[in-house]
PDB file of N, CA, C and O in Angstrom, chain B, residues numbered from 101:
ATOM      1  N   MET B 101       9.908   5.715 -23.987  1.00  0.00           N
ATOM      2  CA  MET B 101       9.869   5.026 -22.712  1.00  0.00           C
ATOM      3  C   MET B 101       8.616   3.641 -23.012  1.00  0.00           C
ATOM      4  O   MET B 101       7.560   3.617 -23.644  1.00  0.00           O
ATOM      5  N   ALA B 102       9.188   2.853 -22.404  1.00  0.00           N
ATOM      6  CA  ALA B 102       8.137   1.665 -22.763  1.00  0.00           C
ATOM      7  C   ALA B 102       6.629   1.675 -21.740  1.00  0.00           C
ATOM      8  O   ALA B 102       6.595   1.944 -20.539  1.00  0.00           O
ATOM      9  N   LYS B 103       5.718   1.383 -22.424  1.00  0.00           N
ATOM     10  CA  LYS B 103       4.594   1.022 -22.004  1.00  0.00           C
ATOM     11  C   LYS B 103       3.629  -0.182 -21.656  1.00  0.00           C
ATOM     12  O   LYS B 103       3.394  -0.939 -22.598  1.00  0.00           O
ATOM     13  N   VAL B 104       3.077  -0.449 -20.526  1.00  0.00           N
ATOM     14  CA  VAL B 104       2.522  -1.629 -20.212  1.00  0.00           C
ATOM     15  C   VAL B 104       0.908  -1.554 -20.079  1.00  0.00           C
ATOM     16  O   VAL B 104       0.517  -0.564 -19.462  1.00  0.00           O
ATOM     17  N   ASN B 105       0.165  -2.208 -20.433  1.00  0.00           N
ATOM     18  CA  ASN B 105      -1.343  -2.195 -20.540  1.00  0.00           C
ATOM     19  C   ASN B 105      -1.900  -3.024 -19.258  1.00  0.00           C
ATOM     20  O   ASN B 105      -1.542  -4.198 -19.171  1.00  0.00           O
ATOM     21  N   ILE B 106      -2.638  -2.561 -18.395  1.00  0.00           N
ATOM     22  CA  ILE B 106      -3.341  -3.770 -17.557  1.00  0.00           C
ATOM     23  C   ILE B 106      -4.745  -3.393 -17.181  1.00  0.00           C
ATOM     24  O   ILE B 106      -5.126  -2.225 -17.104  1.00  0.00           O
ATOM     25  N   ALA B 107      -5.447  -4.382 -16.967  1.00  0.00           N
ATOM     26  CA  ALA B 107      -6.734  -4.175 -16.761  1.00  0.00           C
ATOM     27  C   ALA B 107      -6.930  -3.983 -15.139  1.00  0.00           C
ATOM     28  O   ALA B 107      -6.340  -4.702 -14.334  1.00  0.00           O
ATOM     29  N   LEU B 108      -7.697  -3.083 -14.811  1.00  0.00           N
ATOM     30  CA  LEU B 108      -8.073  -2.874 -13.307  1.00  0.00           C
ATOM     31  C   LEU B 108      -9.552  -2.868 -13.218  1.00  0.00           C
ATOM     32  O   LEU B 108     -10.267  -2.829 -14.219  1.00  0.00           O
ATOM     33  N   ASP B 109     -10.003  -2.906 -11.987  1.00  0.00           N
ATOM     34  CA  ASP B 109     -11.528  -2.792 -11.638  1.00  0.00           C
ATOM     35  C   ASP B 109     -11.771  -1.185 -11.800  1.00  0.00           C
ATOM     36  O   ASP B 109     -11.135  -0.254 -11.306  1.00  0.00           O
ATOM     37  N   ALA B 110     -12.919  -1.180 -12.669  1.00  0.00           N
ATOM     38  CA  ALA B 110     -13.667   0.292 -12.923  1.00  0.00           C
ATOM     39  C   ALA B 110     -13.839   0.960 -11.676  1.00  0.00           C
ATOM     40  O   ALA B 110     -13.509   2.144 -11.612  1.00  0.00           O
ATOM     41  N   GLU B 111     -14.336   0.343 -10.604  1.00  0.00           N
ATOM     42  CA  GLU B 111     -14.781   1.115  -9.347  1.00  0.00           C
ATOM     43  C   GLU B 111     -13.143   1.635  -8.478  1.00  0.00           C
ATOM     44  O   GLU B 111     -13.067   2.438  -7.549  1.00  0.00           O
ATOM     45  N   LEU B 112     -12.273   1.072  -8.973  1.00  0.00           N
ATOM     46  CA  LEU B 112     -10.946   1.110  -8.262  1.00  0.00           C
ATOM     47  C   LEU B 112     -10.356   2.015  -8.785  1.00  0.00           C
ATOM     48  O   LEU B 112      -9.556   2.677  -8.124  1.00  0.00           O
ATOM     49  N   VAL B 113     -10.563   2.244  -9.930  1.00  0.00           N
ATOM     50  CA  VAL B 113     -10.227   3.262 -11.259  1.00  0.00           C
ATOM     51  C   VAL B 113     -10.538   4.657 -10.546  1.00  0.00           C
ATOM     52  O   VAL B 113      -9.721   5.539 -10.278  1.00  0.00           O
ATOM     53  N   VAL B 114     -11.992   4.649 -10.288  1.00  0.00           N
ATOM     54  CA  VAL B 114     -12.761   5.602 -10.159  1.00  0.00           C
ATOM     55  C   VAL B 114     -12.221   6.175  -8.982  1.00  0.00           C
ATOM     56  O   VAL B 114     -11.693   7.286  -9.014  1.00  0.00           O
ATOM     57  N   GLU B 115     -12.323   5.411  -7.805  1.00  0.00           N
ATOM     58  CA  GLU B 115     -11.980   5.847  -6.758  1.00  0.00           C
ATOM     59  C   GLU B 115     -10.684   6.476  -6.862  1.00  0.00           C
ATOM     60  O   GLU B 115     -10.619   7.704  -6.805  1.00  0.00           O
ATOM     61  N   VAL B 116      -9.666   5.787  -7.006  1.00  0.00           N
ATOM     62  CA  VAL B 116      -8.099   6.769  -7.580  1.00  0.00           C
ATOM     63  C   VAL B 116      -8.295   8.145  -8.154  1.00  0.00           C
ATOM     64  O   VAL B 116      -7.779   9.207  -7.804  1.00  0.00           O
ATOM     65  N   MET B 117      -9.102   7.906  -9.052  1.00  0.00           N
ATOM     66  CA  MET B 117      -9.438   9.403  -9.790  1.00  0.00           C
ATOM     67  C   MET B 117      -9.922  10.401  -8.720  1.00  0.00           C
ATOM     68  O   MET B 117      -9.197  11.328  -8.358  1.00  0.00           O
ATOM     69  N   VAL B 118     -11.042  10.220  -8.265  1.00  0.00           N
ATOM     70  CA  VAL B 118     -11.670  11.010  -7.189  1.00  0.00           C
ATOM     71  C   VAL B 118     -10.447  11.503  -6.301  1.00  0.00           C
ATOM     72  O   VAL B 118      -9.872  12.589  -6.374  1.00  0.00           O
ATOM     73  N   LEU B 119     -10.155  10.296  -5.327  1.00  0.00           N
ATOM     74  CA  LEU B 119      -9.074  10.683  -4.351  1.00  0.00           C
ATOM     75  C   LEU B 119      -7.918  11.695  -5.181  1.00  0.00           C
ATOM     76  O   LEU B 119      -7.489  12.739  -4.689  1.00  0.00           O
ATOM     77  N   ALA B 120      -7.667  11.364  -6.019  1.00  0.00           N
ATOM     78  CA  ALA B 120      -6.388  12.154  -6.711  1.00  0.00           C
ATOM     79  C   ALA B 120      -6.791  13.515  -7.279  1.00  0.00           C
ATOM     80  O   ALA B 120      -5.912  14.338  -7.535  1.00  0.00           O
ATOM     81  N   GLY B 121      -8.200  13.812  -7.507  1.00  0.00           N
ATOM     82  CA  GLY B 121      -8.295  14.813  -8.230  1.00  0.00           C
ATOM     83  C   GLY B 121      -8.274  14.741  -9.467  1.00  0.00           C
ATOM     84  O   GLY B 121      -8.395  15.820 -10.047  1.00  0.00           O
ATOM     85  N   ILE B 122      -8.168  13.878 -10.060  1.00  0.00           N
ATOM     86  CA  ILE B 122      -7.618  13.659 -11.775  1.00  0.00           C
ATOM     87  C   ILE B 122      -8.714  12.954 -12.594  1.00  0.00           C
ATOM     88  O   ILE B 122      -8.996  11.756 -12.558  1.00  0.00           O
ATOM     89  N   GLY B 123      -9.288  13.938 -13.352  1.00  0.00           N
ATOM     90  CA  GLY B 123     -10.217  13.210 -14.469  1.00  0.00           C
ATOM     91  C   GLY B 123      -9.501  12.280 -15.587  1.00  0.00           C
ATOM     92  O   GLY B 123     -10.357  11.977 -16.419  1.00  0.00           O
ATOM     93  N   ASN B 124      -8.724  11.932 -15.786  1.00  0.00           N
ATOM     94  CA  ASN B 124      -8.409  11.248 -16.749  1.00  0.00           C
ATOM     95  C   ASN B 124      -7.876   9.674 -16.069  1.00  0.00           C
ATOM     96  O   ASN B 124      -7.063   9.704 -15.146  1.00  0.00           O
ATOM     97  N   PRO B 125      -8.296   8.578 -16.493  1.00  0.00           N
ATOM     98  CA  PRO B 125      -8.024   7.382 -15.330  1.00  0.00           C
ATOM     99  C   PRO B 125      -6.505   7.157 -15.588  1.00  0.00           C
ATOM    100  O   PRO B 125      -5.862   7.040 -14.545  1.00  0.00           O
ATOM    101  N   GLN B 126      -5.797   7.073 -16.721  1.00  0.00           N
ATOM    102  CA  GLN B 126      -4.581   6.885 -16.958  1.00  0.00           C
ATOM    103  C   GLN B 126      -3.670   7.944 -16.205  1.00  0.00           C
ATOM    104  O   GLN B 126      -2.715   7.429 -15.623  1.00  0.00           O
ATOM    105  N   ASP B 127      -3.767   9.176 -16.111  1.00  0.00           N
ATOM    106  CA  ASP B 127      -3.024  10.183 -15.179  1.00  0.00           C
ATOM    107  C   ASP B 127      -3.298   9.594 -13.946  1.00  0.00           C
ATOM    108  O   ASP B 127      -2.421   8.892 -13.443  1.00  0.00           O
ATOM    109  N   ALA B 128      -4.550   9.785 -13.266  1.00  0.00           N
ATOM    110  CA  ALA B 128      -4.676   9.452 -11.989  1.00  0.00           C
ATOM    111  C   ALA B 128      -4.002   8.328 -11.582  1.00  0.00           C
ATOM    112  O   ALA B 128      -3.289   8.545 -10.603  1.00  0.00           O
ATOM    113  N   VAL B 129      -3.977   7.103 -12.030  1.00  0.00           N
ATOM    114  CA  VAL B 129      -3.577   5.579 -11.784  1.00  0.00           C
ATOM    115  C   VAL B 129      -1.683   6.059 -11.666  1.00  0.00           C
ATOM    116  O   VAL B 129      -0.927   6.049 -10.695  1.00  0.00           O
ATOM    117  N   GLU B 130      -1.456   6.429 -13.086  1.00  0.00           N
ATOM    118  CA  GLU B 130      -0.046   7.048 -12.849  1.00  0.00           C
ATOM    119  C   GLU B 130       0.284   7.968 -11.783  1.00  0.00           C
ATOM    120  O   GLU B 130       1.276   7.632 -11.138  1.00  0.00           O
ATOM    121  N   ALA B 131      -0.133   8.753 -11.522  1.00  0.00           N
ATOM    122  CA  ALA B 131       0.082   9.859 -10.366  1.00  0.00           C
ATOM    123  C   ALA B 131       0.151   9.034  -8.946  1.00  0.00           C
ATOM    124  O   ALA B 131       0.939   9.176  -8.011  1.00  0.00           O
ATOM    125  N   VAL B 132      -0.853   8.202  -9.095  1.00  0.00           N
ATOM    126  CA  VAL B 132      -0.676   7.399  -7.541  1.00  0.00           C
ATOM    127  C   VAL B 132       0.386   6.610  -7.498  1.00  0.00           C
ATOM    128  O   VAL B 132       1.085   6.593  -6.485  1.00  0.00           O
ATOM    129  N   VAL B 133       0.736   5.670  -8.813  1.00  0.00           N
ATOM    130  CA  VAL B 133       2.039   4.621  -9.049  1.00  0.00           C
ATOM    131  C   VAL B 133       3.061   5.751  -8.654  1.00  0.00           C
ATOM    132  O   VAL B 133       3.775   5.456  -7.696  1.00  0.00           O
ATOM    133  N   ARG B 134       3.237   6.834  -9.146  1.00  0.00           N
ATOM    134  CA  ARG B 134       4.398   7.531  -8.966  1.00  0.00           C
ATOM    135  C   ARG B 134       4.796   8.098  -7.466  1.00  0.00           C
ATOM    136  O   ARG B 134       5.914   8.160  -6.955  1.00  0.00           O
ATOM    137  N   ASP B 135       3.302   8.557  -6.839  1.00  0.00           N
ATOM    138  CA  ASP B 135       3.794   9.169  -5.666  1.00  0.00           C
ATOM    139  C   ASP B 135       4.102   7.751  -4.696  1.00  0.00           C
ATOM    140  O   ASP B 135       4.917   7.983  -3.802  1.00  0.00           O
ATOM    141  N   TYR B 136       3.670   6.571  -4.727  1.00  0.00           N
ATOM    142  CA  TYR B 136       3.867   5.443  -4.317  1.00  0.00           C
ATOM    143  C   TYR B 136       5.495   5.258  -3.849  1.00  0.00           C
ATOM    144  O   TYR B 136       5.998   5.161  -2.729  1.00  0.00           O
ATOM    145  N   ILE B 137       6.125   5.251  -5.293  1.00  0.00           N
ATOM    146  CA  ILE B 137       7.207   4.970  -5.524  1.00  0.00           C
ATOM    147  C   ILE B 137       8.224   5.968  -4.819  1.00  0.00           C
ATOM    148  O   ILE B 137       9.264   5.568  -4.296  1.00  0.00           O
ATOM    149  N   ALA B 138       7.739   7.638  -4.858  1.00  0.00           N
ATOM    150  CA  ALA B 138       8.445   8.278  -4.421  1.00  0.00           C
ATOM    151  C   ALA B 138       8.578   8.231  -2.620  1.00  0.00           C
ATOM    152  O   ALA B 138       9.536   8.493  -1.893  1.00  0.00           O
ATOM    153  N   ARG B 139       7.466   7.873  -2.367  1.00  0.00           N
ATOM    154  CA  ARG B 139       7.245   7.622  -0.659  1.00  0.00           C
ATOM    155  C   ARG B 139       8.362   6.547  -0.191  1.00  0.00           C
ATOM    156  O   ARG B 139       8.858   6.470   0.933  1.00  0.00           O
ATOM    157  N   GLY B 140       8.662   5.671  -1.405  1.00  0.00           N
ATOM    158  CA  GLY B 140       9.460   4.682  -0.791  1.00  0.00           C
ATOM    159  C   GLY B 140      10.922   5.075  -0.866  1.00  0.00           C
ATOM    160  O   GLY B 140      11.726   4.570  -0.083  1.00  0.00           O
ATOM    161  N   HIS B 141      11.277   5.918  -1.742  1.00  0.00           N
ATOM    162  CA  HIS B 141      12.440   6.542  -1.798  1.00  0.00           C
ATOM    163  C   HIS B 141      13.007   7.443  -0.624  1.00  0.00           C
ATOM    164  O   HIS B 141      14.131   7.579  -0.141  1.00  0.00           O
ATOM    165  N   ARG B 142      11.649   8.058  -0.339  1.00  0.00           N
ATOM    166  CA  ARG B 142      11.912   9.176   0.670  1.00  0.00           C
ATOM    167  C   ARG B 142      12.023   8.188   2.319  1.00  0.00           C
ATOM    168  O   ARG B 142      12.738   8.676   3.193  1.00  0.00           O
ATOM    169  N   THR B 143      11.367   6.992   2.582  1.00  0.00           N
ATOM    170  CA  THR B 143      11.516   6.103   3.449  1.00  0.00           C
ATOM    171  C   THR B 143      12.758   5.534   3.366  1.00  0.00           C
ATOM    172  O   THR B 143      13.307   5.450   4.465  1.00  0.00           O
ATOM    173  N   GLU B 144      13.500   5.041   2.279  1.00  0.00           N
ATOM    174  CA  GLU B 144      14.720   4.614   2.569  1.00  0.00           C
ATOM    175  C   GLU B 144      15.833   5.221   2.775  1.00  0.00           C
ATOM    176  O   GLU B 144      16.790   4.685   3.332  1.00  0.00           O
ATOM    177  N   ALA B 145      15.814   6.899   2.166  1.00  0.00           N
ATOM    178  CA  ALA B 145      16.629   7.921   2.344  1.00  0.00           C
ATOM    179  C   ALA B 145      16.557   8.029   4.056  1.00  0.00           C
ATOM    180  O   ALA B 145      17.589   8.023   4.727  1.00  0.00           O
ATOM    181  N   ARG B 146      15.350   8.118   4.595  1.00  0.00           N
ATOM    182  CA  ARG B 146      15.437   8.395   6.290  1.00  0.00           C
ATOM    183  C   ARG B 146      15.777   7.103   6.819  1.00  0.00           C
ATOM    184  O   ARG B 146      16.246   7.284   7.943  1.00  0.00           O
ATOM    185  N   VAL B 147      15.755   5.809   6.509  1.00  0.00           N
ATOM    186  CA  VAL B 147      16.067   4.636   7.098  1.00  0.00           C
ATOM    187  C   VAL B 147      17.502   4.545   7.172  1.00  0.00           C
ATOM    188  O   VAL B 147      18.171   4.273   8.169  1.00  0.00           O
ATOM    189  N   ALA B 148      17.985   4.857   5.764  1.00  0.00           N
ATOM    190  CA  ALA B 148      19.580   5.104   5.438  1.00  0.00           C
ATOM    191  C   ALA B 148      20.156   6.080   6.221  1.00  0.00           C
ATOM    192  O   ALA B 148      21.162   5.707   6.825  1.00  0.00           O
ATOM    193  N   GLY B 149      19.687   7.631   6.446  1.00  0.00           N
ATOM    194  CA  GLY B 149      20.182   8.498   7.200  1.00  0.00           C
ATOM    195  C   GLY B 149      20.065   8.116   8.910  1.00  0.00           C
ATOM    196  O   GLY B 149      20.684   8.825   9.704  1.00  0.00           O
ATOM    197  N   ARG B 150      19.398   7.185   9.307  1.00  0.00           N
ATOM    198  CA  ARG B 150      19.110   6.816  10.778  1.00  0.00           C
ATOM    199  C   ARG B 150      20.361   5.663  10.970  1.00  0.00           C
ATOM    200  O   ARG B 150      21.170   5.711  11.897  1.00  0.00           O
ATOM    201  N   ASP B 151      20.351   4.714  10.002  1.00  0.00           N
ATOM    202  CA  ASP B 151      21.401   3.927  10.124  1.00  0.00           C
ATOM    203  C   ASP B 151      22.857   4.350  10.039  1.00  0.00           C
ATOM    204  O   ASP B 151      23.759   3.750  10.624  1.00  0.00           O
ATOM    205  N   GLU B 152      23.043   5.506   9.212  1.00  0.00           N
ATOM    206  CA  GLU B 152      24.676   5.873   9.212  1.00  0.00           C
ATOM    207  C   GLU B 152      25.507   5.809   9.972  1.00  0.00           C
ATOM    208  O   GLU B 152      26.543   5.153   9.866  1.00  0.00           O
ATOM    209  N   PRO B 153      25.025   6.778  11.239  1.00  0.00           N
ATOM    210  CA  PRO B 153      25.571   6.988  12.290  1.00  0.00           C
ATOM    211  C   PRO B 153      26.108   5.605  12.946  1.00  0.00           C
ATOM    212  O   PRO B 153      27.295   5.503  13.255  1.00  0.00           O
ATOM    213  N   HIS B 154      25.406   4.796  13.099  1.00  0.00           N
ATOM    214  CA  HIS B 154      25.737   3.560  13.901  1.00  0.00           C
ATOM    215  C   HIS B 154      26.537   2.646  13.040  1.00  0.00           C
ATOM    216  O   HIS B 154      27.143   1.787  13.679  1.00  0.00           O
ATOM    217  N   ARG B 155      26.697   2.617  11.680  1.00  0.00           N
ATOM    218  CA  ARG B 155      27.745   2.246  10.316  1.00  0.00           C
ATOM    219  C   ARG B 155      28.920   2.905  11.180  1.00  0.00           C
ATOM    220  O   ARG B 155      29.760   2.137  11.649  1.00  0.00           O
ATOM    221  N   THR B 156      29.039   4.342  11.433  1.00  0.00           N
ATOM    222  CA  THR B 156      30.359   4.999  11.658  1.00  0.00           C
ATOM    223  C   THR B 156      30.891   5.019  13.082  1.00  0.00           C
ATOM    224  O   THR B 156      31.849   5.729  13.389  1.00  0.00           O
ATOM    225  N   GLY B 157      30.350   4.343  13.822  1.00  0.00           N
ATOM    226  CA  GLY B 157      30.417   4.113  15.483  1.00  0.00           C
ATOM    227  C   GLY B 157      29.721   5.728  15.880  1.00  0.00           C
ATOM    228  O   GLY B 157      30.103   6.006  17.016  1.00  0.00           O
ATOM    229  N   GLU B 158      29.027   6.612  15.430  1.00  0.00           N
ATOM    230  CA  GLU B 158      28.488   7.779  16.287  1.00  0.00           C
ATOM    231  C   GLU B 158      27.411   7.223  16.801  1.00  0.00           C
ATOM    232  O   GLU B 158      26.938   6.175  16.361  1.00  0.00           O
ATOM    233  N   LEU B 159      26.884   7.933  17.865  1.00  0.00           N
ATOM    234  CA  LEU B 159      25.765   7.720  18.623  1.00  0.00           C
ATOM    235  C   LEU B 159      24.781   8.996  18.392  1.00  0.00           C
ATOM    236  O   LEU B 159      25.098  10.175  18.236  1.00  0.00           O
ATOM    237  N   LEU B 160      23.345   8.331  18.421  1.00  0.00           N
ATOM    238  CA  LEU B 160      22.369   9.442  18.119  1.00  0.00           C
ATOM    239  C   LEU B 160      21.685   9.490  19.502  1.00  0.00           C
ATOM    240  O   LEU B 160      21.662   8.511  20.249  1.00  0.00           O
ATOM    241  N   PRO B 161      21.096  10.754  19.819  1.00  0.00           N
ATOM    242  CA  PRO B 161      20.355  10.913  21.044  1.00  0.00           C
ATOM    243  C   PRO B 161      19.241  10.045  20.715  1.00  0.00           C
ATOM    244  O   PRO B 161      18.796   9.721  19.614  1.00  0.00           O
ATOM    245  N   PRO B 162      18.796   9.662  22.163  1.00  0.00           N
ATOM    246  CA  PRO B 162      17.606   8.447  21.993  1.00  0.00           C
ATOM    247  C   PRO B 162      16.353   9.335  21.124  1.00  0.00           C
ATOM    248  O   PRO B 162      16.342  10.554  20.955  1.00  0.00           O
ATOM    249  N   GLU B 163      15.301   8.323  20.630  1.00  0.00           N
ATOM    250  CA  GLU B 163      14.560   9.212  19.856  1.00  0.00           C
ATOM    251  C   GLU B 163      13.060   9.414  21.002  1.00  0.00           C
ATOM    252  O   GLU B 163      12.736   8.491  21.750  1.00  0.00           O
ATOM    253  N   PRO B 164      12.302  10.714  20.962  1.00  0.00           N
ATOM    254  CA  PRO B 164      11.513  10.787  21.870  1.00  0.00           C
ATOM    255  C   PRO B 164      10.425   9.885  21.804  1.00  0.00           C
ATOM    256  O   PRO B 164       9.953   9.758  20.674  1.00  0.00           O
ATOM    257  N   PRO B 165       9.763   9.054  22.941  1.00  0.00           N
ATOM    258  CA  PRO B 165       8.738   8.095  22.805  1.00  0.00           C
ATOM    259  C   PRO B 165       7.374   8.681  21.734  1.00  0.00           C
ATOM    260  O   PRO B 165       6.902   9.817  21.783  1.00  0.00           O
ATOM    261  N   GLN B 166       7.058   7.890  21.069  1.00  0.00           N
ATOM    262  CA  GLN B 166       5.970   7.997  20.138  1.00  0.00           C
ATOM    263  C   GLN B 166       4.481   7.847  20.825  1.00  0.00           C
ATOM    264  O   GLN B 166       4.426   6.795  21.462  1.00  0.00           O
ATOM    265  N   GLY B 167       3.338   8.554  20.872  1.00  0.00           N
ATOM    266  CA  GLY B 167       2.199   8.311  21.308  1.00  0.00           C
ATOM    267  C   GLY B 167       1.715   9.499  21.420  1.00  0.00           C
ATOM    268  O   GLY B 167       0.568   9.662  21.836  1.00  0.00           O
TER     269      GLY B 167
END
């Protein structure tokens, strides 16, 4: 696996470590990046799932109002 070295503000990294509950800076930042990517994939899957019936001509029931 290829590796990339980047410089980050120390306060930013410490904040990530505290929020993630991970004591190693490398592991904490990697966990946050992996989580961000996973959330993006889940969002893409949900959007694709909602769009699919529209493409096939099926109708979805209306979504309840948010709020």
